[in-house]
C-alpha positions in Angstrom: -0.1 0.1 -0.1 1.4 3.2 -1.1 1.7 6.6 0.9 -1.7 8.3 1.3 -3.9 5.2 0.7 -6.4 4.3 3.3 -6.0 1.3 5.2 -8.5 -1.6 4.2 -11.1 -1.1 7.1 -11.2 2.7 6.6 -11.3 2.4 2.9 -14.2 -0.2 2.9 -16.1 2.2 5.5 -15.5 5.3 3.5 -16.6 3.5 0.4 -19.9 2.2 2.3 -20.7 6.0 3.3 -20.1 7.1 -0.2 -22.2 4.4 -1.8 -25.1 5.8 0.7 -24.5 9.6 -0.3 -24.5 8.8 -4.1 -28.0 6.7 -3.6 -29.1 9.8 -1.2 -28.1 12.4 -4.1 -29.8 10.2 -6.7 -33.1 10.3 -4.7 -32.9 14.1 -4.4 -32.4 14.4 -0.8 -30.2 16.8 1.4 -27.5 15.1 3.2 -26.0 16.0 6.5 -22.7 14.8 7.9 -22.1 15.1 11.7 -18.9 16.4 13.1 -18.4 13.3 15.6 -19.9 10.1 16.0 -21.2 10.5 19.5 -24.9 9.8 19.1 -24.7 6.6 16.9 -25.3 7.9 13.3 -23.1 8.8 10.3 -25.4 10.6 8.1 -28.8 12.7 7.9 -31.0 12.8 5.1 -33.6 15.4 4.7 -36.7 15.9 2.3 -36.4 19.5 0.6 -39.9 20.3 1.4 -43.2 18.7 2.4 -43.6 14.9 2.0 -47.3 13.9 2.5 -48.6 15.7 5.7 -45.1 16.3 7.1 -42.6 19.3 6.4 -39.1 18.5 5.6 -39.0 15.1 7.0 -35.6 13.5 8.1 -34.1 10.2 8.9 -30.8 9.3 10.5 -28.6 6.3 9.5 -25.6 4.3 10.6 -23.8 3.0 7.8 -22.0 -0.4 8.1 -20.1 -1.9 5.1 -19.7 -5.8 5.1 -17.3 -7.7 2.8 -18.0 -11.2 4.1 -21.9 -11.4 4.2 -23.7 -14.3 6.0 -27.3 -15.2 5.3 -30.0 -16.7 7.4 -32.9 -17.6 5.4 -34.4 -14.2 3.9 -32.1 -12.2 6.1 -28.4 -11.0 6.2 -27.2 -12.2 9.6 -25.0 -9.1 10.5 -22.7 -9.5 13.5 -20.6 -6.0 13.0 -22.8 -3.9 15.5 -21.4 -3.7 19.3 -23.9 -3.3 22.1 -23.1 0.4 22.4 -23.8 1.1 18.6 -26.9 -1.1 18.7 -28.3 1.0 21.5 -27.7 4.2 19.5 -30.2 3.1 16.9 -32.6 0.9 18.7 -36.0 1.9 20.1 -38.7 4.1 19.0 -38.0 7.3 21.2 -35.9 9.3 18.7 -37.1 12.6 17.2 -36.1 11.4 13.8 -36.3 7.6 12.6 -33.1 5.9 12.7 -31.8 3.3 10.4 -29.0 0.8 10.0 -27.8 0.9 6.4 -25.8 -2.2 5.5 -23.7 -2.0 2.4 -22.3 -5.5 1.1 -19.1 -4.6 -0.9 -16.4 -6.9 -2.5 -13.4 -8.2 -0.5 -11.0 -6.6 -3.2 -11.3 -2.8 -2.9 -10.3 -2.6 -6.7 -13.6 -4.2 -7.4 -15.7 -1.3 -5.6 -16.5 0.4 -8.8 -16.3 -0.1 -12.5 -16.7 2.0 -15.5 -19.1 0.8 -18.1 -20.4 2.3 -21.4 -23.6 3.3 -19.7 -21.6 5.1 -16.6 -20.3 3.7 -13.3 -21.2 0.7 -11.5 -21.0 0.7 -7.6 -20.7 -2.7 -6.0 -22.4 -4.5 -4.5 -25.7 -3.5 -2.8 -27.1 -1.7 0.1 -29.9 -2.8 2.6 -31.7 -1.2 5.4 -33.4 -2.0 8.6 -35.2 -0.1 11.5 -34.7 -1.2 14.9 -37.4 0.8 16.3 -39.0 -2.5 17.7 -36.0 -3.6 19.4 -35.4 -2.9 23.1 -31.9 -1.5 24.3 -29.4 -3.7 26.0 -29.1 -3.0 29.8 -25.4 -2.5 30.4 -24.1 -2.4 27.0 -20.5 -3.4 26.2 -18.5 -2.3 23.3 -16.7 -5.6 23.3 -20.0 -7.6 22.7 -21.7 -7.8 19.5 -25.5 -7.9 19.1 -26.7 -9.7 15.8 -29.1 -8.1 13.5 -31.2 -9.6 11.1 -31.6 -7.4 8.0 -34.2 -8.2 5.4 -32.5 -9.2 2.1 -35.7 -7.6 0.3 -35.1 -4.3 2.0 -32.9 -3.3 -1.1 -31.7 0.4 -0.7 -32.4 2.5 -4.0 -33.3 5.8 -4.8 -37.1 5.0 -4.8 -37.0 3.3 -1.4 -34.8 5.8 0.1 -37.3 8.5 -0.8 -40.0 6.1 0.6 -38.1 5.9 4.0 -38.7 9.5 4.1 -42.4 9.2 4.2 -44.1 9.6 7.6 -46.4 6.6 6.7 -43.9 3.7 6.2 -45.2 1.5 3.6 -47.3 3.9 1.8 -45.3 3.5 -1.4 -45.1 -0.2 -1.7 -41.8 -0.3 0.3 -41.6 -3.2 2.9 -42.4 -1.9 6.4 -39.0 -0.4 7.9 -38.6 -3.1 10.5 -37.5 -6.6 10.0 -35.1 -7.4 12.9 -37.4 -8.8 15.5 
């Protein structure tokens, strides 16, 4: 690795966030970056006006990238959130809905993108889940990990991204934001 190149884990994490930013931009959303990850989210997304009966709805997301995915039936069985991170996005008492965005990426960083005749390809795919029905862990430990089931059908696209901004989840044919139960 040459000077100035990110180490593998930082490179993977940065690509995951940029993948989500690209989808948010494609969806026409305003994107906020937080100065410090003290409250458990990486990015905020805001609708630039009214959506249904709500003015300027917003969501907050924790982005995790994953290059060694494991399935359990119709779910990704993600084991990359420690209990402290889990607690910062679990529960239903946040002012803005919070989601875990899971970006499945290639192991080889050179395969993250490809230029094709029609444009640029980003690999592989993003998924989302809300943990609003999950209870927080009492006495969380940052050295213990909390598995999260992310529905494989909850594919993150520009269209589903816009639907997540709706105050009535599922109103646009998007699966209910829940999933990990």
